[in-house]
LOBA-432472 format. One record per atom (N, C-alpha, C): x, y, z; atom name; residue in one letter. Coordinates in steps of 0.05 Angstrom, whole numbers, plus 5000, padded with zeros to 4 digits. Atoms other than C-alpha are relative to their C-alpha. Layout:
// residues N
margu east:X	north:Y	up:Z	a:CA	r:A
...
***
This chain:
// residues 84
margu east:4989	north:5020	up:5021	a:N	r:M
margu east:5610	north:2107	up:8465	a:CA	r:M
margu east:5008	north:4980	up:5026	a:C	r:M
margu east:4983	north:5012	up:4980	a:N	r:T
margu east:5628	north:2039	up:8512	a:CA	r:T
margu east:5020	north:4980	up:4985	a:C	r:T
margu east:4978	north:5013	up:4992	a:N	r:T
margu east:5687	north:2014	up:8512	a:CA	r:T
margu east:4998	north:4965	up:5004	a:C	r:T
margu east:4990	north:5028	up:4997	a:N	r:Q
margu east:5717	north:1940	up:8512	a:CA	r:Q
margu east:5005	north:5004	up:5044	a:C	r:Q
margu east:5011	north:4995	up:4959	a:N	r:T
margu east:5733	north:1962	up:8588	a:CA	r:T
margu east:4974	north:4996	up:5026	a:C	r:T
margu east:5028	north:5002	up:4980	a:N	r:D
margu east:5666	north:1977	up:8620	a:CA	r:D
margu east:4973	north:4994	up:4982	a:C	r:D
margu east:5033	north:5010	up:5016	a:N	r:F
margu east:5618	north:1931	up:8577	a:CA	r:F
margu east:5000	north:4993	up:5029	a:C	r:F
margu east:5013	north:5015	up:4960	a:N	r:T
margu east:5573	north:1903	up:8645	a:CA	r:T
margu east:4977	north:4976	up:4986	a:C	r:T
margu east:5018	north:5022	up:4991	a:N	r:M
margu east:5536	north:1841	up:8645	a:CA	r:M
margu east:4982	north:5019	up:4988	a:C	r:M
margu east:5031	north:4992	up:5009	a:N	r:E
margu east:5475	north:1884	up:8649	a:CA	r:E
margu east:4998	north:5014	up:4975	a:C	r:E
margu east:5001	north:4994	up:5030	a:N	r:Q
margu east:5498	north:1914	up:8579	a:CA	r:Q
margu east:4988	north:4972	up:4977	a:C	r:Q
margu east:4988	north:5018	up:5015	a:N	r:L
margu east:5514	north:1849	up:8552	a:CA	r:L
margu east:4952	north:4985	up:5006	a:C	r:L
margu east:5027	north:5009	up:4987	a:N	r:R
margu east:5434	north:1834	up:8586	a:CA	r:R
margu east:4982	north:5020	up:4982	a:C	r:R
margu east:5008	north:4971	up:5013	a:N	r:E
margu east:5408	north:1904	up:8557	a:CA	r:E
margu east:4993	north:4985	up:4955	a:C	r:E
margu east:4993	north:5016	up:5025	a:N	r:L
margu east:5433	north:1866	up:8479	a:CA	r:L
margu east:4974	north:4987	up:4991	a:C	r:L
margu east:5001	north:5015	up:4997	a:N	r:V
margu east:5415	north:1803	up:8487	a:CA	r:V
margu east:4952	north:5004	up:5004	a:C	r:V
margu east:5039	north:4997	up:4997	a:N	r:A
margu east:5326	north:1834	up:8512	a:CA	r:A
margu east:4989	north:5007	up:4981	a:C	r:A
margu east:5008	north:4976	up:5025	a:N	r:Q
margu east:5321	north:1870	up:8444	a:CA	r:Q
margu east:4992	north:4962	up:4983	a:C	r:Q
margu east:5001	north:5028	up:5021	a:N	r:Y
margu east:5315	north:1784	up:8415	a:CA	r:Y
margu east:4992	north:4986	up:5012	a:C	r:Y
margu east:5012	north:5028	up:4990	a:N	r:V
margu east:5284	north:1738	up:8468	a:CA	r:V
margu east:4970	north:5009	up:5002	a:C	r:V
margu east:5033	north:5006	up:4989	a:N	r:T
margu east:5211	north:1722	up:8476	a:CA	r:T
margu east:4989	north:5001	up:5025	a:C	r:T
margu east:5007	north:4994	up:4963	a:N	r:E
margu east:5215	north:1732	up:8555	a:CA	r:E
margu east:5014	north:5026	up:5003	a:C	r:E
margu east:4982	north:4975	up:4979	a:N	r:P
margu east:5229	north:1793	up:8599	a:CA	r:P
margu east:5024	north:4988	up:4999	a:C	r:P
margu east:4974	north:5010	up:4982	a:N	r:I
margu east:5295	north:1787	up:8615	a:CA	r:I
margu east:4998	north:5001	up:5028	a:C	r:I
margu east:4996	north:5009	up:4971	a:N	r:D
margu east:5282	north:1798	up:8676	a:CA	r:D
margu east:4997	north:4977	up:5019	a:C	r:D
margu east:5003	north:5021	up:4997	a:N	r:T
margu east:5262	north:1728	up:8681	a:CA	r:T
margu east:5016	north:4986	up:4986	a:C	r:T
margu east:4969	north:5008	up:5009	a:N	r:I
margu east:5320	north:1710	up:8647	a:CA	r:I
margu east:5019	north:4995	up:5015	a:C	r:I
margu east:4972	north:5005	up:4980	a:N	r:A
margu east:5380	north:1674	up:8687	a:CA	r:A
margu east:5020	north:5001	up:4982	a:C	r:A
margu east:4975	north:5002	up:5019	a:N	r:D
margu east:5447	north:1682	up:8669	a:CA	r:D
margu east:5004	north:4979	up:4990	a:C	r:D
margu east:4987	north:5033	up:5001	a:N	r:E
margu east:5459	north:1606	up:8666	a:CA	r:E
margu east:4970	north:4989	up:4975	a:C	r:E
margu east:5031	north:5014	up:5009	a:N	r:D
margu east:5384	north:1596	up:8622	a:CA	r:D
margu east:5016	north:5002	up:4961	a:C	r:D
margu east:4991	north:5013	up:5019	a:N	r:Y
margu east:5397	north:1567	up:8558	a:CA	r:Y
margu east:4980	north:5018	up:4980	a:C	r:Y
margu east:5015	north:4973	up:5028	a:N	r:L
margu east:5377	north:1627	up:8498	a:CA	r:L
margu east:4977	north:4993	up:4978	a:C	r:L
margu east:5002	north:5012	up:5016	a:N	r:L
margu east:5360	north:1583	up:8455	a:CA	r:L
margu east:4969	north:4990	up:5001	a:C	r:L
margu east:5029	north:5007	up:4986	a:N	r:D
margu east:5294	north:1560	up:8494	a:CA	r:D
margu east:4989	north:5035	up:5012	a:C	r:D
margu east:5017	north:4974	up:4986	a:N	r:V
margu east:5279	north:1640	up:8505	a:CA	r:V
margu east:4999	north:5011	up:4975	a:C	r:V
margu east:5004	north:4980	up:5013	a:N	r:G
margu east:5270	north:1663	up:8427	a:CA	r:G
margu east:5036	north:5005	up:4980	a:C	r:G
margu east:4972	north:4993	up:5024	a:N	r:I
margu east:5352	north:1668	up:8397	a:CA	r:I
margu east:5007	north:4976	up:4996	a:C	r:I
margu east:4988	north:5009	up:5016	a:N	r:D
margu east:5365	north:1631	up:8339	a:CA	r:D
margu east:5032	north:5008	up:4986	a:C	r:D
margu east:4973	north:4980	up:5019	a:N	r:S
margu east:5417	north:1634	up:8293	a:CA	r:S
margu east:5003	north:5015	up:4980	a:C	r:S
margu east:4992	north:4970	up:5011	a:N	r:I
margu east:5404	north:1685	up:8257	a:CA	r:I
margu east:5004	north:5026	up:5024	a:C	r:I
margu east:4994	north:4983	up:4972	a:N	r:T
margu east:5398	north:1726	up:8321	a:CA	r:T
margu east:5033	north:4994	up:5008	a:C	r:T
margu east:4977	north:5005	up:4997	a:N	r:M
margu east:5461	north:1701	up:8339	a:CA	r:M
margu east:5020	north:5016	up:4988	a:C	r:M
margu east:4983	north:4992	up:5022	a:N	r:M
margu east:5505	north:1723	up:8278	a:CA	r:M
margu east:4990	north:5035	up:5010	a:C	r:M
margu east:5011	north:4977	up:4992	a:N	r:T
margu east:5463	north:1789	up:8297	a:CA	r:T
margu east:5009	north:5023	up:5023	a:C	r:T
margu east:4994	north:4998	up:4970	a:N	r:I
margu east:5485	north:1789	up:8365	a:CA	r:I
margu east:5036	north:5005	up:4994	a:C	r:I
margu east:4980	north:5008	up:5018	a:N	r:V
margu east:5555	north:1766	up:8336	a:CA	r:V
margu east:5013	north:5029	up:4989	a:C	r:V
margu east:5000	north:4977	up:5013	a:N	r:E
margu east:5558	north:1829	up:8293	a:CA	r:E
margu east:5003	north:5030	up:5023	a:C	r:E
margu east:5006	north:4979	up:4972	a:N	r:E
margu east:5526	north:1882	up:8354	a:CA	r:E
margu east:5027	north:4999	up:5014	a:C	r:E
margu east:4982	north:4998	up:4970	a:N	r:L
margu east:5589	north:1858	up:8392	a:CA	r:L
margu east:5025	north:5001	up:4997	a:C	r:L
margu east:4984	north:4990	up:5025	a:N	r:R
margu east:5635	north:1871	up:8328	a:CA	r:R
margu east:5009	north:5016	up:5015	a:C	r:R
margu east:5011	north:4952	up:4986	a:N	r:K
margu east:5619	north:1939	up:8338	a:CA	r:K
margu east:5010	north:5008	up:5019	a:C	r:K
margu east:4999	north:4995	up:4992	a:N	r:K
margu east:5627	north:1939	up:8397	a:CA	r:K
margu east:5043	north:4993	up:5018	a:C	r:K
margu east:4967	north:5000	up:5010	a:N	r:G
margu east:5711	north:1922	up:8389	a:CA	r:G
margu east:5004	north:4968	up:5008	a:C	r:G
margu east:4984	north:5033	up:4965	a:N	r:F
margu east:5701	north:1837	up:8428	a:CA	r:F
margu east:5002	north:4991	up:4962	a:C	r:F
margu east:4998	north:5016	up:5021	a:N	r:A
margu east:5728	north:1788	up:8370	a:CA	r:A
margu east:4999	north:4984	up:5010	a:C	r:A
margu east:5016	north:5031	up:4992	a:N	r:L
margu east:5679	north:1729	up:8378	a:CA	r:L
margu east:4988	north:4996	up:4970	a:C	r:L
margu east:5009	north:5001	up:5023	a:N	r:T
margu east:5651	north:1690	up:8332	a:CA	r:T
margu east:4974	north:4990	up:5004	a:C	r:T
margu east:5022	north:5012	up:5006	a:N	r:F
margu east:5584	north:1663	up:8313	a:CA	r:F
margu east:5007	north:4961	up:5022	a:C	r:F
margu east:4989	north:5025	up:4992	a:N	r:I
margu east:5623	north:1588	up:8332	a:CA	r:I
margu east:4997	north:4999	up:5043	a:C	r:I
margu east:4997	north:4997	up:4979	a:N	r:Q
margu east:5633	north:1616	up:8400	a:CA	r:Q
margu east:4978	north:5007	up:5014	a:C	r:Q
margu east:5029	north:4998	up:4997	a:N	r:L
margu east:5569	north:1634	up:8415	a:CA	r:L
margu east:4981	north:4982	up:5011	a:C	r:L
margu east:5019	north:5033	up:4996	a:N	r:A
margu east:5528	north:1578	up:8401	a:CA	r:A
margu east:5012	north:4990	up:5009	a:C	r:A
margu east:4980	north:5024	up:4989	a:N	r:D
margu east:5581	north:1531	up:8436	a:CA	r:D
margu east:4994	north:5003	up:5035	a:C	r:D
margu east:5016	north:5003	up:4973	a:N	r:E
margu east:5554	north:1563	up:8507	a:CA	r:E
margu east:4982	north:5027	up:4995	a:C	r:E
margu east:5013	north:4978	up:5004	a:N	r:P
margu east:5493	north:1603	up:8491	a:CA	r:P
margu east:4989	north:4997	up:5020	a:C	r:P
margu east:4998	north:4980	up:4976	a:N	r:T
margu east:5482	north:1632	up:8566	a:CA	r:T
margu east:5006	north:5030	up:4999	a:C	r:T
margu east:4983	north:4976	up:5001	a:N	r:I
margu east:5484	north:1702	up:8578	a:CA	r:I
margu east:5029	north:4997	up:5016	a:C	r:I
margu east:4986	north:5010	up:4978	a:N	r:Y
margu east:5532	north:1678	up:8639	a:CA	r:Y
margu east:5030	north:4989	up:4974	a:C	r:Y
margu east:4973	north:5011	up:5020	a:N	r:G
margu east:5575	north:1642	up:8578	a:CA	r:G
margu east:5013	north:5008	up:4977	a:C	r:G
margu east:4991	north:4987	up:5019	a:N	r:W
margu east:5575	north:1698	up:8525	a:CA	r:W
margu east:5021	north:5029	up:5019	a:C	r:W
margu east:4983	north:4988	up:4979	a:N	r:Y
margu east:5596	north:1752	up:8589	a:CA	r:Y
margu east:5029	north:4990	up:4993	a:C	r:Y
margu east:4987	north:5014	up:4995	a:N	r:R
margu east:5645	north:1694	up:8600	a:CA	r:R
margu east:5026	north:5008	up:4965	a:C	r:R
margu east:4986	north:4999	up:5025	a:N	r:L
margu east:5681	north:1701	up:8527	a:CA	r:L
margu east:5000	north:5028	up:4987	a:C	r:L
margu east:4985	north:4971	up:5003	a:N	r:I
margu east:5677	north:1777	up:8522	a:CA	r:I
margu east:5015	north:5012	up:5019	a:C	r:I
margu east:4978	north:4997	up:4977	a:N	r:K
margu east:5722	north:1783	up:8591	a:CA	r:K
margu east:5021	north:4983	up:4978	a:C	r:K
margu east:4970	north:5010	up:5011	a:N	r:Q
margu east:5769	north:1732	up:8553	a:CA	r:Q
margu east:5010	north:5021	up:4980	a:C	r:Q
margu east:5006	north:4983	up:5015	a:N	r:S
margu east:5761	north:1774	up:8490	a:CA	r:S
margu east:5015	north:5035	up:5004	a:C	r:S
margu east:4984	north:4973	up:4991	a:N	r:M
margu east:5784	north:1838	up:8533	a:CA	r:M
margu east:5032	north:4985	up:4997	a:C	r:M
margu east:4975	north:5010	up:4981	a:N	r:A
margu east:5841	north:1798	up:8572	a:CA	r:A
margu east:5017	north:4987	up:4968	a:C	r:A
margu east:4968	north:5017	up:5020	a:N	r:D
margu east:5876	north:1769	up:8498	a:CA	r:D
margu east:4998	north:5025	up:4978	a:C	r:D
margu east:5009	north:4988	up:5016	a:N	r:Y
margu east:5856	north:1834	up:8459	a:CA	r:Y
margu east:5015	north:5041	up:5013	a:C	r:Y
margu east:4985	north:4974	up:4990	a:N	r:G
margu east:5884	north:1879	up:8516	a:CA	r:G
margu east:4978	north:5030	up:5007	a:C	r:G
margu east:5026	north:4996	up:4992	a:N	r:G
margu east:5819	north:1910	up:8527	a:CA	r:G
margu east:4994	north:5017	up:5023	a:C	r:G
***
Protein backbone atom coordinates (compact mmCIF):
# COMPACT_ATOMS: atom_id res chain seq x y z
CA UNK A 1 0.00 0.00 0.00
CA UNK A 2 1.25 3.45 -0.90
CA UNK A 3 1.81 5.70 2.07
CA UNK A 4 1.79 9.46 2.11
CA UNK A 5 5.57 9.71 2.22
CA UNK A 6 6.18 7.66 -0.90
CA UNK A 7 3.39 8.94 -3.16
CA UNK A 8 5.00 10.24 -6.35
CA UNK A 9 3.98 12.50 -9.18
CA UNK A 10 4.13 9.44 -11.45
CA UNK A 11 1.52 7.72 -9.26
CA UNK A 12 -0.68 10.79 -9.51
CA UNK A 13 -0.25 10.75 -13.29
CA UNK A 14 -1.31 7.06 -13.29
CA UNK A 15 -4.40 7.94 -11.25
CA UNK A 16 -5.31 10.83 -13.56
CA UNK A 17 -4.66 8.67 -16.64
CA UNK A 18 -7.73 6.59 -15.77
CA UNK A 19 -9.98 9.59 -16.36
CA UNK A 20 -8.55 11.70 -19.18
CA UNK A 21 -9.46 11.48 -22.85
CA UNK A 22 -5.89 11.91 -24.09
CA UNK A 23 -2.92 9.57 -23.56
CA UNK A 24 -1.31 10.60 -20.28
CA UNK A 25 2.12 10.87 -21.91
CA UNK A 26 0.78 13.71 -24.07
CA UNK A 27 -0.40 15.71 -21.07
CA UNK A 28 2.11 18.05 -19.44
CA UNK A 29 2.08 18.51 -15.69
CA UNK A 30 0.92 22.11 -16.20
CA UNK A 31 -1.87 21.33 -18.69
CA UNK A 32 -5.40 22.30 -17.69
CA UNK A 33 -7.09 18.96 -16.93
CA UNK A 34 -10.57 20.25 -17.75
CA UNK A 35 -9.45 20.37 -21.38
CA UNK A 36 -8.65 16.64 -21.45
CA UNK A 37 -11.73 15.07 -19.93
CA UNK A 38 -11.66 15.84 -16.22
CA UNK A 39 -14.99 17.26 -15.06
CA UNK A 40 -16.48 18.01 -11.64
CA UNK A 41 -17.79 14.46 -11.11
CA UNK A 42 -14.41 13.03 -12.01
CA UNK A 43 -12.67 15.47 -9.66
CA UNK A 44 -14.91 14.32 -6.81
CA UNK A 45 -13.93 10.73 -7.60
CA UNK A 46 -10.24 11.63 -7.60
CA UNK A 47 -10.63 13.49 -4.29
CA UNK A 48 -12.11 10.34 -2.76
CA UNK A 49 -9.30 8.19 -4.14
CA UNK A 50 -6.72 10.58 -2.71
CA UNK A 51 -8.50 10.64 0.65
CA UNK A 52 -8.33 6.83 0.75
CA UNK A 53 -4.58 7.24 0.40
CA UNK A 54 -4.58 9.56 3.41
CA UNK A 55 -4.52 12.99 1.78
CA UNK A 56 -6.88 15.53 3.35
CA UNK A 57 -7.86 17.35 0.17
CA UNK A 58 -11.12 18.91 -0.94
CA UNK A 59 -12.91 19.23 -4.23
CA UNK A 60 -12.48 23.01 -4.06
CA UNK A 61 -8.71 22.66 -3.76
CA UNK A 62 -8.50 20.46 -6.84
CA UNK A 63 -10.93 22.68 -8.77
CA UNK A 64 -8.89 25.79 -7.99
CA UNK A 65 -5.79 24.40 -9.69
CA UNK A 66 -6.74 21.58 -12.09
CA UNK A 67 -3.28 20.53 -13.25
CA UNK A 68 -1.19 17.53 -12.30
CA UNK A 69 1.48 19.85 -10.95
CA UNK A 70 -1.09 21.79 -8.89
CA UNK A 71 -2.61 18.64 -7.46
CA UNK A 72 0.78 17.20 -6.60
CA UNK A 73 1.71 20.44 -4.87
CA UNK A 74 -1.47 20.11 -2.79
CA UNK A 75 -0.61 16.50 -1.97
CA UNK A 76 2.88 17.50 -0.84
CA UNK A 77 1.37 20.28 1.29
CA UNK A 78 -1.07 17.78 2.80
CA UNK A 79 1.89 15.53 3.68
CA UNK A 80 3.67 18.42 5.37
CA UNK A 81 0.56 19.59 7.23
CA UNK A 82 -0.30 16.16 8.58
CA UNK A 83 3.15 14.75 9.10
CA UNK A 84 2.92 12.21 6.29
